[in-house]
mmCIF file of the N, C-alpha and C atoms, coordinates in Angstrom:
data_MODEL
# 
_entry.id   MODEL 
# 
loop_
_atom_site.group_PDB 
_atom_site.id 
_atom_site.type_symbol 
_atom_site.label_atom_id 
_atom_site.label_alt_id 
_atom_site.label_comp_id 
_atom_site.label_asym_id 
_atom_site.label_entity_id 
_atom_site.label_seq_id 
_atom_site.pdbx_PDB_ins_code 
_atom_site.Cartn_x 
_atom_site.Cartn_y 
_atom_site.Cartn_z 
_atom_site.occupancy 
_atom_site.B_iso_or_equiv 
_atom_site.pdbx_formal_charge 
_atom_site.auth_seq_id 
_atom_site.auth_comp_id 
_atom_site.auth_asym_id 
_atom_site.auth_atom_id 
_atom_site.pdbx_PDB_model_num 
ATOM 1   N N  . UNK A 1 1  ? -230.013 -146.833 -97.909 1.00 0.00 ? 1  UNK A N  1 
ATOM 2   C CA . UNK A 1 1  ? -229.128 -147.066 -96.950 1.00 0.00 ? 1  UNK A CA 1 
ATOM 3   C C  . UNK A 1 1  ? -228.904 -145.740 -96.178 1.00 0.00 ? 1  UNK A C  1 
ATOM 4   N N  . UNK A 1 2  ? -228.812 -145.934 -94.896 1.00 0.00 ? 2  UNK A N  1 
ATOM 5   C CA . UNK A 1 2  ? -228.710 -144.731 -93.831 1.00 0.00 ? 2  UNK A CA 1 
ATOM 6   C C  . UNK A 1 2  ? -227.313 -144.125 -94.043 1.00 0.00 ? 2  UNK A C  1 
ATOM 7   N N  . UNK A 1 3  ? -227.276 -142.801 -94.380 1.00 0.00 ? 3  UNK A N  1 
ATOM 8   C CA . UNK A 1 3  ? -225.937 -142.005 -94.613 1.00 0.00 ? 3  UNK A CA 1 
ATOM 9   C C  . UNK A 1 3  ? -225.093 -142.037 -93.389 1.00 0.00 ? 3  UNK A C  1 
ATOM 10  N N  . UNK A 1 4  ? -225.727 -142.101 -92.075 1.00 0.00 ? 4  UNK A N  1 
ATOM 11  C CA . UNK A 1 4  ? -224.840 -142.141 -90.933 1.00 0.00 ? 4  UNK A CA 1 
ATOM 12  C C  . UNK A 1 4  ? -223.996 -143.287 -90.827 1.00 0.00 ? 4  UNK A C  1 
ATOM 13  N N  . UNK A 1 5  ? -224.439 -144.379 -91.339 1.00 0.00 ? 5  UNK A N  1 
ATOM 14  C CA . UNK A 1 5  ? -223.696 -145.670 -91.406 1.00 0.00 ? 5  UNK A CA 1 
ATOM 15  C C  . UNK A 1 5  ? -222.463 -145.472 -92.196 1.00 0.00 ? 5  UNK A C  1 
ATOM 16  N N  . UNK A 1 6  ? -222.582 -144.784 -93.344 1.00 0.00 ? 6  UNK A N  1 
ATOM 17  C CA . UNK A 1 6  ? -221.480 -144.582 -94.182 1.00 0.00 ? 6  UNK A CA 1 
ATOM 18  C C  . UNK A 1 6  ? -220.374 -143.686 -93.657 1.00 0.00 ? 6  UNK A C  1 
ATOM 19  N N  . UNK A 1 7  ? -220.774 -142.702 -92.911 1.00 0.00 ? 7  UNK A N  1 
ATOM 20  C CA . UNK A 1 7  ? -219.942 -141.711 -92.251 1.00 0.00 ? 7  UNK A CA 1 
ATOM 21  C C  . UNK A 1 7  ? -219.123 -142.476 -91.116 1.00 0.00 ? 7  UNK A C  1 
ATOM 22  N N  . UNK A 1 8  ? -219.845 -143.316 -90.290 1.00 0.00 ? 8  UNK A N  1 
ATOM 23  C CA . UNK A 1 8  ? -219.205 -144.058 -89.274 1.00 0.00 ? 8  UNK A CA 1 
ATOM 24  C C  . UNK A 1 8  ? -218.147 -145.021 -89.885 1.00 0.00 ? 8  UNK A C  1 
ATOM 25  N N  . UNK A 1 9  ? -218.519 -145.735 -90.896 1.00 0.00 ? 9  UNK A N  1 
ATOM 26  C CA . UNK A 1 9  ? -217.534 -146.742 -91.380 1.00 0.00 ? 9  UNK A CA 1 
ATOM 27  C C  . UNK A 1 9  ? -216.290 -145.906 -92.110 1.00 0.00 ? 9  UNK A C  1 
ATOM 28  N N  . UNK A 1 10 ? -216.498 -144.759 -92.746 1.00 0.00 ? 10 UNK A N  1 
ATOM 29  C CA . UNK A 1 10 ? -215.380 -143.985 -93.191 1.00 0.00 ? 10 UNK A CA 1 
ATOM 30  C C  . UNK A 1 10 ? -214.494 -143.522 -92.020 1.00 0.00 ? 10 UNK A C  1 
ATOM 31  N N  . UNK A 1 11 ? -215.065 -143.104 -90.933 1.00 0.00 ? 11 UNK A N  1 
ATOM 32  C CA . UNK A 1 11 ? -214.283 -142.632 -89.831 1.00 0.00 ? 11 UNK A CA 1 
ATOM 33  C C  . UNK A 1 11 ? -213.524 -143.689 -89.276 1.00 0.00 ? 11 UNK A C  1 
ATOM 34  N N  . UNK A 1 12 ? -214.067 -144.900 -89.145 1.00 0.00 ? 12 UNK A N  1 
ATOM 35  C CA . UNK A 1 12 ? -213.363 -146.156 -88.657 1.00 0.00 ? 12 UNK A CA 1 
ATOM 36  C C  . UNK A 1 12 ? -212.168 -146.484 -89.622 1.00 0.00 ? 12 UNK A C  1 
ATOM 37  N N  . UNK A 1 13 ? -212.350 -146.402 -90.914 1.00 0.00 ? 13 UNK A N  1 
ATOM 38  C CA . UNK A 1 13 ? -211.335 -146.680 -91.817 1.00 0.00 ? 13 UNK A CA 1 
ATOM 39  C C  . UNK A 1 13 ? -210.200 -145.594 -91.821 1.00 0.00 ? 13 UNK A C  1 
ATOM 40  N N  . UNK A 1 14 ? -210.601 -144.397 -91.473 1.00 0.00 ? 14 UNK A N  1 
ATOM 41  C CA . UNK A 1 14 ? -209.665 -143.384 -91.334 1.00 0.00 ? 14 UNK A CA 1 
ATOM 42  C C  . UNK A 1 14 ? -208.641 -143.608 -90.133 1.00 0.00 ? 14 UNK A C  1 
ATOM 43  N N  . UNK A 1 15 ? -209.299 -144.087 -89.047 1.00 0.00 ? 15 UNK A N  1 
ATOM 44  C CA . UNK A 1 15 ? -208.494 -144.373 -87.780 1.00 0.00 ? 15 UNK A CA 1 
ATOM 45  C C  . UNK A 1 15 ? -207.542 -145.566 -88.055 1.00 0.00 ? 15 UNK A C  1 
ATOM 46  N N  . UNK A 1 16 ? -208.063 -146.539 -88.728 1.00 0.00 ? 16 UNK A N  1 
ATOM 47  C CA . UNK A 1 16 ? -207.178 -147.771 -89.026 1.00 0.00 ? 16 UNK A CA 1 
ATOM 48  C C  . UNK A 1 16 ? -206.125 -147.333 -89.998 1.00 0.00 ? 16 UNK A C  1 
ATOM 49  N N  . UNK A 1 17 ? -206.399 -146.580 -91.018 1.00 0.00 ? 17 UNK A N  1 
ATOM 50  C CA . UNK A 1 17 ? -205.410 -146.069 -91.918 1.00 0.00 ? 17 UNK A CA 1 
ATOM 51  C C  . UNK A 1 17 ? -204.295 -145.219 -91.224 1.00 0.00 ? 17 UNK A C  1 
ATOM 52  N N  . UNK A 1 18 ? -204.633 -144.342 -90.344 1.00 0.00 ? 18 UNK A N  1 
ATOM 53  C CA . UNK A 1 18 ? -203.680 -143.594 -89.520 1.00 0.00 ? 18 UNK A CA 1 
ATOM 54  C C  . UNK A 1 18 ? -202.847 -144.517 -88.621 1.00 0.00 ? 18 UNK A C  1 
ATOM 55  N N  . UNK A 1 19 ? -203.413 -145.494 -88.083 1.00 0.00 ? 19 UNK A N  1 
ATOM 56  C CA . UNK A 1 19 ? -202.599 -146.502 -87.234 1.00 0.00 ? 19 UNK A CA 1 
ATOM 57  C C  . UNK A 1 19 ? -201.626 -147.169 -88.119 1.00 0.00 ? 19 UNK A C  1 
ATOM 58  N N  . UNK A 1 20 ? -202.057 -147.639 -89.391 1.00 0.00 ? 20 UNK A N  1 
ATOM 59  C CA . UNK A 1 20 ? -201.126 -148.274 -90.191 1.00 0.00 ? 20 UNK A CA 1 
ATOM 60  C C  . UNK A 1 20 ? -199.943 -147.281 -90.675 1.00 0.00 ? 20 UNK A C  1 
ATOM 61  N N  . UNK A 1 21 ? -200.349 -146.121 -90.939 1.00 0.00 ? 21 UNK A N  1 
ATOM 62  C CA . UNK A 1 21 ? -199.416 -145.161 -91.414 1.00 0.00 ? 21 UNK A CA 1 
ATOM 63  C C  . UNK A 1 21 ? -198.327 -144.740 -90.456 1.00 0.00 ? 21 UNK A C  1 
ATOM 64  N N  . UNK A 1 22 ? -198.725 -144.931 -89.098 1.00 0.00 ? 22 UNK A N  1 
ATOM 65  C CA . UNK A 1 22 ? -197.745 -144.641 -87.943 1.00 0.00 ? 22 UNK A CA 1 
ATOM 66  C C  . UNK A 1 22 ? -196.647 -145.676 -87.883 1.00 0.00 ? 22 UNK A C  1 
ATOM 67  N N  . UNK A 1 23 ? -196.916 -146.970 -88.400 1.00 0.00 ? 23 UNK A N  1 
ATOM 68  C CA . UNK A 1 23 ? -196.016 -147.989 -88.275 1.00 0.00 ? 23 UNK A CA 1 
ATOM 69  C C  . UNK A 1 23 ? -194.764 -147.624 -89.058 1.00 0.00 ? 23 UNK A C  1 
ATOM 70  N N  . UNK A 1 24 ? -194.830 -147.166 -90.280 1.00 0.00 ? 24 UNK A N  1 
ATOM 71  C CA . UNK A 1 24 ? -193.608 -146.786 -90.928 1.00 0.00 ? 24 UNK A CA 1 
ATOM 72  C C  . UNK A 1 24 ? -192.628 -145.829 -90.254 1.00 0.00 ? 24 UNK A C  1 
ATOM 73  N N  . UNK A 1 25 ? -193.125 -144.653 -89.866 1.00 0.00 ? 25 UNK A N  1 
ATOM 74  C CA . UNK A 1 25 ? -192.107 -143.780 -89.216 1.00 0.00 ? 25 UNK A CA 1 
ATOM 75  C C  . UNK A 1 25 ? -191.561 -144.377 -87.919 1.00 0.00 ? 25 UNK A C  1 
ATOM 76  N N  . UNK A 1 26 ? -192.379 -145.239 -87.311 1.00 0.00 ? 26 UNK A N  1 
ATOM 77  C CA . UNK A 1 26 ? -191.802 -145.838 -86.028 1.00 0.00 ? 26 UNK A CA 1 
ATOM 78  C C  . UNK A 1 26 ? -190.727 -146.843 -86.409 1.00 0.00 ? 26 UNK A C  1 
ATOM 79  N N  . UNK A 1 27 ? -190.867 -147.644 -87.481 1.00 0.00 ? 27 UNK A N  1 
ATOM 80  C CA . UNK A 1 27 ? -189.791 -148.571 -87.900 1.00 0.00 ? 27 UNK A CA 1 
ATOM 81  C C  . UNK A 1 27 ? -188.652 -147.751 -88.344 1.00 0.00 ? 27 UNK A C  1 
ATOM 82  N N  . UNK A 1 28 ? -188.821 -146.652 -89.155 1.00 0.00 ? 28 UNK A N  1 
ATOM 83  C CA . UNK A 1 28 ? -187.730 -145.773 -89.597 1.00 0.00 ? 28 UNK A CA 1 
ATOM 84  C C  . UNK A 1 28 ? -186.982 -145.222 -88.530 1.00 0.00 ? 28 UNK A C  1 
ATOM 85  N N  . UNK A 1 29 ? -187.524 -144.710 -87.430 1.00 0.00 ? 29 UNK A N  1 
ATOM 86  C CA . UNK A 1 29 ? -186.768 -144.149 -86.315 1.00 0.00 ? 29 UNK A CA 1 
ATOM 87  C C  . UNK A 1 29 ? -185.989 -145.203 -85.607 1.00 0.00 ? 29 UNK A C  1 
ATOM 88  N N  . UNK A 1 30 ? -186.524 -146.363 -85.503 1.00 0.00 ? 30 UNK A N  1 
ATOM 89  C CA . UNK A 1 30 ? -185.765 -147.478 -84.846 1.00 0.00 ? 30 UNK A CA 1 
ATOM 90  C C  . UNK A 1 30 ? -184.567 -147.870 -85.618 1.00 0.00 ? 30 UNK A C  1 
ATOM 91  N N  . UNK A 1 31 ? -184.745 -147.913 -86.919 1.00 0.00 ? 31 UNK A N  1 
ATOM 92  C CA . UNK A 1 31 ? -183.609 -148.313 -87.763 1.00 0.00 ? 31 UNK A CA 1 
ATOM 93  C C  . UNK A 1 31 ? -182.532 -147.198 -87.783 1.00 0.00 ? 31 UNK A C  1 
ATOM 94  N N  . UNK A 1 32 ? -182.901 -145.853 -87.925 1.00 0.00 ? 32 UNK A N  1 
ATOM 95  C CA . UNK A 1 32 ? -181.999 -144.789 -87.781 1.00 0.00 ? 32 UNK A CA 1 
ATOM 96  C C  . UNK A 1 32 ? -181.203 -144.884 -86.508 1.00 0.00 ? 32 UNK A C  1 
ATOM 97  N N  . UNK A 1 33 ? -181.943 -144.879 -85.391 1.00 0.00 ? 33 UNK A N  1 
ATOM 98  C CA . UNK A 1 33 ? -181.263 -144.883 -84.102 1.00 0.00 ? 33 UNK A CA 1 
ATOM 99  C C  . UNK A 1 33 ? -180.270 -146.100 -83.907 1.00 0.00 ? 33 UNK A C  1 
ATOM 100 N N  . UNK A 1 34 ? -180.832 -147.287 -84.277 1.00 0.00 ? 34 UNK A N  1 
ATOM 101 C CA . UNK A 1 34 ? -179.988 -148.469 -84.178 1.00 0.00 ? 34 UNK A CA 1 
ATOM 102 C C  . UNK A 1 34 ? -178.685 -148.389 -84.934 1.00 0.00 ? 34 UNK A C  1 
ATOM 103 N N  . UNK A 1 35 ? -178.713 -147.908 -86.191 1.00 0.00 ? 35 UNK A N  1 
ATOM 104 C CA . UNK A 1 35 ? -177.613 -147.811 -86.967 1.00 0.00 ? 35 UNK A CA 1 
ATOM 105 C C  . UNK A 1 35 ? -176.630 -146.750 -86.477 1.00 0.00 ? 35 UNK A C  1 
ATOM 106 N N  . UNK A 1 36 ? -177.244 -145.664 -85.924 1.00 0.00 ? 36 UNK A N  1 
ATOM 107 C CA . UNK A 1 36 ? -176.351 -144.616 -85.373 1.00 0.00 ? 36 UNK A CA 1 
ATOM 108 C C  . UNK A 1 36 ? -175.519 -145.068 -84.143 1.00 0.00 ? 36 UNK A C  1 
ATOM 109 N N  . UNK A 1 37 ? -176.208 -145.935 -83.303 1.00 0.00 ? 37 UNK A N  1 
ATOM 110 C CA . UNK A 1 37 ? -175.425 -146.483 -82.237 1.00 0.00 ? 37 UNK A CA 1 
ATOM 111 C C  . UNK A 1 37 ? -174.416 -147.490 -82.667 1.00 0.00 ? 37 UNK A C  1 
ATOM 112 N N  . UNK A 1 38 ? -174.732 -148.144 -83.732 1.00 0.00 ? 38 UNK A N  1 
ATOM 113 C CA . UNK A 1 38 ? -173.731 -149.135 -84.285 1.00 0.00 ? 38 UNK A CA 1 
ATOM 114 C C  . UNK A 1 38 ? -172.533 -148.345 -84.798 1.00 0.00 ? 38 UNK A C  1 
ATOM 115 N N  . UNK A 1 39 ? -172.777 -147.243 -85.531 1.00 0.00 ? 39 UNK A N  1 
ATOM 116 C CA . UNK A 1 39 ? -171.777 -146.538 -86.109 1.00 0.00 ? 39 UNK A CA 1 
ATOM 117 C C  . UNK A 1 39 ? -170.870 -145.822 -85.083 1.00 0.00 ? 39 UNK A C  1 
ATOM 118 N N  . UNK A 1 40 ? -171.551 -145.319 -83.919 1.00 0.00 ? 40 UNK A N  1 
ATOM 119 C CA . UNK A 1 40 ? -170.847 -144.811 -82.865 1.00 0.00 ? 40 UNK A CA 1 
ATOM 120 C C  . UNK A 1 40 ? -169.919 -145.772 -82.101 1.00 0.00 ? 40 UNK A C  1 
ATOM 121 N N  . UNK A 1 41 ? -170.346 -147.034 -82.159 1.00 0.00 ? 41 UNK A N  1 
ATOM 122 C CA . UNK A 1 41 ? -169.594 -148.073 -81.534 1.00 0.00 ? 41 UNK A CA 1 
ATOM 123 C C  . UNK A 1 41 ? -168.299 -148.442 -82.371 1.00 0.00 ? 41 UNK A C  1 
ATOM 124 N N  . UNK A 1 42 ? -168.473 -148.231 -83.606 1.00 0.00 ? 42 UNK A N  1 
ATOM 125 C CA . UNK A 1 42 ? -167.359 -148.448 -84.593 1.00 0.00 ? 42 UNK A CA 1 
ATOM 126 C C  . UNK A 1 42 ? -166.312 -147.284 -84.546 1.00 0.00 ? 42 UNK A C  1 
ATOM 127 N N  . UNK A 1 43 ? -166.905 -146.087 -84.500 1.00 0.00 ? 43 UNK A N  1 
ATOM 128 C CA . UNK A 1 43 ? -166.087 -144.860 -84.628 1.00 0.00 ? 43 UNK A CA 1 
ATOM 129 C C  . UNK A 1 43 ? -166.544 -143.851 -83.563 1.00 0.00 ? 43 UNK A C  1 
ATOM 130 N N  . UNK A 1 44 ? -166.076 -144.028 -82.393 1.00 0.00 ? 44 UNK A N  1 
ATOM 131 C CA . UNK A 1 44 ? -166.524 -143.092 -81.316 1.00 0.00 ? 44 UNK A CA 1 
ATOM 132 C C  . UNK A 1 44 ? -166.134 -141.652 -81.513 1.00 0.00 ? 44 UNK A C  1 
ATOM 133 N N  . UNK A 1 45 ? -165.065 -141.395 -82.225 1.00 0.00 ? 45 UNK A N  1 
ATOM 134 C CA . UNK A 1 45 ? -164.697 -139.932 -82.513 1.00 0.00 ? 45 UNK A CA 1 
ATOM 135 C C  . UNK A 1 45 ? -165.695 -139.208 -83.405 1.00 0.00 ? 45 UNK A C  1 
ATOM 136 N N  . UNK A 1 46 ? -166.586 -139.869 -84.047 1.00 0.00 ? 46 UNK A N  1 
ATOM 137 C CA . UNK A 1 46 ? -167.553 -139.261 -84.957 1.00 0.00 ? 46 UNK A CA 1 
ATOM 138 C C  . UNK A 1 46 ? -168.902 -139.147 -84.315 1.00 0.00 ? 46 UNK A C  1 
ATOM 139 N N  . UNK A 1 47 ? -169.018 -139.393 -83.039 1.00 0.00 ? 47 UNK A N  1 
ATOM 140 C CA . UNK A 1 47 ? -170.323 -139.575 -82.354 1.00 0.00 ? 47 UNK A CA 1 
ATOM 141 C C  . UNK A 1 47 ? -171.097 -138.212 -82.403 1.00 0.00 ? 47 UNK A C  1 
ATOM 142 N N  . UNK A 1 48 ? -170.481 -137.102 -82.297 1.00 0.00 ? 48 UNK A N  1 
ATOM 143 C CA . UNK A 1 48 ? -171.185 -135.805 -82.392 1.00 0.00 ? 48 UNK A CA 1 
ATOM 144 C C  . UNK A 1 48 ? -171.839 -135.524 -83.820 1.00 0.00 ? 48 UNK A C  1 
ATOM 145 N N  . UNK A 1 49 ? -171.018 -135.879 -84.809 1.00 0.00 ? 49 UNK A N  1 
ATOM 146 C CA . UNK A 1 49 ? -171.464 -135.653 -86.135 1.00 0.00 ? 49 UNK A CA 1 
ATOM 147 C C  . UNK A 1 49 ? -172.624 -136.645 -86.474 1.00 0.00 ? 49 UNK A C  1 
ATOM 148 N N  . UNK A 1 50 ? -172.473 -137.854 -85.964 1.00 0.00 ? 50 UNK A N  1 
ATOM 149 C CA . UNK A 1 50 ? -173.416 -138.924 -86.223 1.00 0.00 ? 50 UNK A CA 1 
ATOM 150 C C  . UNK A 1 50 ? -174.856 -138.668 -85.531 1.00 0.00 ? 50 UNK A C  1 
ATOM 151 N N  . UNK A 1 51 ? -174.674 -138.106 -84.338 1.00 0.00 ? 51 UNK A N  1 
ATOM 152 C CA . UNK A 1 51 ? -176.006 -137.711 -83.541 1.00 0.00 ? 51 UNK A CA 1 
ATOM 153 C C  . UNK A 1 51 ? -176.760 -136.591 -84.404 1.00 0.00 ? 51 UNK A C  1 
ATOM 154 N N  . UNK A 1 52 ? -176.102 -135.609 -84.961 1.00 0.00 ? 52 UNK A N  1 
ATOM 155 C CA . UNK A 1 52 ? -176.709 -134.578 -85.693 1.00 0.00 ? 52 UNK A CA 1 
ATOM 156 C C  . UNK A 1 52 ? -177.434 -135.230 -86.882 1.00 0.00 ? 52 UNK A C  1 
ATOM 157 N N  . UNK A 1 53 ? -176.625 -136.099 -87.559 1.00 0.00 ? 53 UNK A N  1 
ATOM 158 C CA . UNK A 1 53 ? -177.331 -136.779 -88.715 1.00 0.00 ? 53 UNK A CA 1 
ATOM 159 C C  . UNK A 1 53 ? -178.481 -137.634 -88.299 1.00 0.00 ? 53 UNK A C  1 
ATOM 160 N N  . UNK A 1 54 ? -178.351 -138.260 -87.219 1.00 0.00 ? 54 UNK A N  1 
ATOM 161 C CA . UNK A 1 54 ? -179.418 -139.113 -86.690 1.00 0.00 ? 54 UNK A CA 1 
ATOM 162 C C  . UNK A 1 54 ? -180.718 -138.228 -86.462 1.00 0.00 ? 54 UNK A C  1 
ATOM 163 N N  . UNK A 1 55 ? -180.492 -137.120 -85.677 1.00 0.00 ? 55 UNK A N  1 
ATOM 164 C CA . UNK A 1 55 ? -181.630 -136.351 -85.457 1.00 0.00 ? 55 UNK A CA 1 
ATOM 165 C C  . UNK A 1 55 ? -182.398 -135.730 -86.712 1.00 0.00 ? 55 UNK A C  1 
ATOM 166 N N  . UNK A 1 56 ? -181.600 -135.515 -87.701 1.00 0.00 ? 56 UNK A N  1 
ATOM 167 C CA . UNK A 1 56 ? -182.170 -135.102 -89.015 1.00 0.00 ? 56 UNK A CA 1 
ATOM 168 C C  . UNK A 1 56 ? -182.986 -136.214 -89.581 1.00 0.00 ? 56 UNK A C  1 
ATOM 169 N N  . UNK A 1 57 ? -182.421 -137.386 -89.544 1.00 0.00 ? 57 UNK A N  1 
ATOM 170 C CA . UNK A 1 57 ? -183.092 -138.437 -90.116 1.00 0.00 ? 57 UNK A CA 1 
ATOM 171 C C  . UNK A 1 57 ? -184.552 -138.900 -89.255 1.00 0.00 ? 57 UNK A C  1 
ATOM 172 N N  . UNK A 1 58 ? -184.316 -138.657 -87.964 1.00 0.00 ? 58 UNK A N  1 
ATOM 173 C CA . UNK A 1 58 ? -185.597 -138.954 -87.163 1.00 0.00 ? 58 UNK A CA 1 
ATOM 174 C C  . UNK A 1 58 ? -186.619 -137.788 -87.472 1.00 0.00 ? 58 UNK A C  1 
ATOM 175 N N  . UNK A 1 59 ? -186.107 -136.587 -87.652 1.00 0.00 ? 59 UNK A N  1 
ATOM 176 C CA . UNK A 1 59 ? -187.079 -135.511 -87.915 1.00 0.00 ? 59 UNK A CA 1 
ATOM 177 C C  . UNK A 1 59 ? -187.844 -135.726 -89.352 1.00 0.00 ? 59 UNK A C  1 
ATOM 178 N N  . UNK A 1 60 ? -187.097 -136.118 -90.321 1.00 0.00 ? 60 UNK A N  1 
ATOM 179 C CA . UNK A 1 60 ? -187.792 -136.504 -91.600 1.00 0.00 ? 60 UNK A CA 1 
ATOM 180 C C  . UNK A 1 60 ? -188.737 -137.737 -91.475 1.00 0.00 ? 60 UNK A C  1 
ATOM 181 N N  . UNK A 1 61 ? -188.423 -138.671 -90.694 1.00 0.00 ? 61 UNK A N  1 
ATOM 182 C CA . UNK A 1 61 ? -189.315 -139.856 -90.489 1.00 0.00 ? 61 UNK A CA 1 
ATOM 183 C C  . UNK A 1 61 ? -190.476 -139.454 -89.777 1.00 0.00 ? 61 UNK A C  1 
ATOM 184 N N  . UNK A 1 62 ? -190.344 -138.622 -88.737 1.00 0.00 ? 62 UNK A N  1 
ATOM 185 C CA . UNK A 1 62 ? -191.442 -138.113 -87.925 1.00 0.00 ? 62 UNK A CA 1 
ATOM 186 C C  . UNK A 1 62 ? -192.301 -137.179 -88.791 1.00 0.00 ? 62 UNK A C  1 
ATOM 187 N N  . UNK A 1 63 ? -191.781 -136.550 -89.749 1.00 0.00 ? 63 UNK A N  1 
ATOM 188 C CA . UNK A 1 63 ? -192.585 -135.642 -90.584 1.00 0.00 ? 63 UNK A CA 1 
ATOM 189 C C  . UNK A 1 63 ? -193.608 -136.431 -91.310 1.00 0.00 ? 63 UNK A C  1 
ATOM 190 N N  . UNK A 1 64 ? -193.318 -137.744 -91.642 1.00 0.00 ? 64 UNK A N  1 
ATOM 191 C CA . UNK A 1 64 ? -194.391 -138.627 -92.252 1.00 0.00 ? 64 UNK A CA 1 
ATOM 192 C C  . UNK A 1 64 ? -195.425 -138.790 -91.353 1.00 0.00 ? 64 UNK A C  1 
ATOM 193 N N  . UNK A 1 65 ? -195.199 -139.037 -90.048 1.00 0.00 ? 65 UNK A N  1 
ATOM 194 C CA . UNK A 1 65 ? -196.238 -139.331 -89.108 1.00 0.00 ? 65 UNK A CA 1 
ATOM 195 C C  . UNK A 1 65 ? -197.112 -138.004 -88.872 1.00 0.00 ? 65 UNK A C  1 
ATOM 196 N N  . UNK A 1 66 ? -196.489 -136.789 -88.855 1.00 0.00 ? 66 UNK A N  1 
ATOM 197 C CA . UNK A 1 66 ? -197.227 -135.635 -88.743 1.00 0.00 ? 66 UNK A CA 1 
ATOM 198 C C  . UNK A 1 66 ? -198.158 -135.335 -89.986 1.00 0.00 ? 66 UNK A C  1 
ATOM 199 N N  . UNK A 1 67 ? -197.685 -135.784 -91.232 1.00 0.00 ? 67 UNK A N  1 
ATOM 200 C CA . UNK A 1 67 ? -198.462 -135.589 -92.269 1.00 0.00 ? 67 UNK A CA 1 
ATOM 201 C C  . UNK A 1 67 ? -199.704 -136.563 -92.187 1.00 0.00 ? 67 UNK A C  1 
ATOM 202 N N  . UNK A 1 68 ? -199.493 -137.824 -91.642 1.00 0.00 ? 68 UNK A N  1 
ATOM 203 C CA . UNK A 1 68 ? -200.581 -138.755 -91.423 1.00 0.00 ? 68 UNK A CA 1 
ATOM 204 C C  . UNK A 1 68 ? -201.565 -138.193 -90.520 1.00 0.00 ? 68 UNK A C  1 
ATOM 205 N N  . UNK A 1 69 ? -201.133 -137.485 -89.455 1.00 0.00 ? 69 UNK A N  1 
ATOM 206 C CA . UNK A 1 69 ? -202.050 -136.932 -88.486 1.00 0.00 ? 69 UNK A CA 1 
ATOM 207 C C  . UNK A 1 69 ? -202.904 -135.828 -89.159 1.00 0.00 ? 69 UNK A C  1 
ATOM 208 N N  . UNK A 1 70 ? -202.270 -134.974 -90.024 1.00 0.00 ? 70 UNK A N  1 
ATOM 209 C CA . UNK A 1 70 ? -202.925 -133.962 -90.720 1.00 0.00 ? 70 UNK A CA 1 
ATOM 210 C C  . UNK A 1 70 ? -203.975 -134.663 -91.626 1.00 0.00 ? 70 UNK A C  1 
ATOM 211 N N  . UNK A 1 71 ? -203.674 -135.566 -92.427 1.00 0.00 ? 71 UNK A N  1 
ATOM 212 C CA . UNK A 1 71 ? -204.596 -136.237 -93.324 1.00 0.00 ? 71 UNK A CA 1 
ATOM 213 C C  . UNK A 1 71 ? -205.806 -136.965 -92.548 1.00 0.00 ? 71 UNK A C  1 
ATOM 214 N N  . UNK A 1 72 ? -205.427 -137.437 -91.348 1.00 0.00 ? 72 UNK A N  1 
ATOM 215 C CA . UNK A 1 72 ? -206.481 -138.068 -90.552 1.00 0.00 ? 72 UNK A CA 1 
ATOM 216 C C  . UNK A 1 72 ? -207.463 -137.013 -90.181 1.00 0.00 ? 72 UNK A C  1 
ATOM 217 N N  . UNK A 1 73 ? -207.116 -135.821 -89.811 1.00 0.00 ? 73 UNK A N  1 
ATOM 218 C CA . UNK A 1 73 ? -208.061 -134.810 -89.442 1.00 0.00 ? 73 UNK A CA 1 
ATOM 219 C C  . UNK A 1 73 ? -208.795 -134.152 -90.621 1.00 0.00 ? 73 UNK A C  1 
ATOM 220 N N  . UNK A 1 74 ? -208.079 -134.183 -91.776 1.00 0.00 ? 74 UNK A N  1 
ATOM 221 C CA . UNK A 1 74 ? -208.733 -133.570 -92.955 1.00 0.00 ? 74 UNK A CA 1 
ATOM 222 C C  . UNK A 1 74 ? -209.668 -134.604 -93.628 1.00 0.00 ? 74 UNK A C  1 
ATOM 223 N N  . UNK A 1 75 ? -209.413 -135.872 -93.438 1.00 0.00 ? 75 UNK A N  1 
ATOM 224 C CA . UNK A 1 75 ? -210.256 -136.911 -94.162 1.00 0.00 ? 75 UNK A CA 1 
ATOM 225 C C  . UNK A 1 75 ? -211.497 -137.191 -93.574 1.00 0.00 ? 75 UNK A C  1 
# 
């Protein structure tokens, strides 16, 4: 079997794997932002504190995506 075919298939699987790995952080960011808006609607006086917590949650969720990018280029 030609080794170049194996490399091409592996590269394609890495691309698909990264695409699937990006879905998780995207869903997580959507949930975090949605729940923060819901909480601010219930208690507007806590909006500032909720936004700080939301941005921390988004940062941790996006960290997963950045790890996926790094593994995509290393793999």
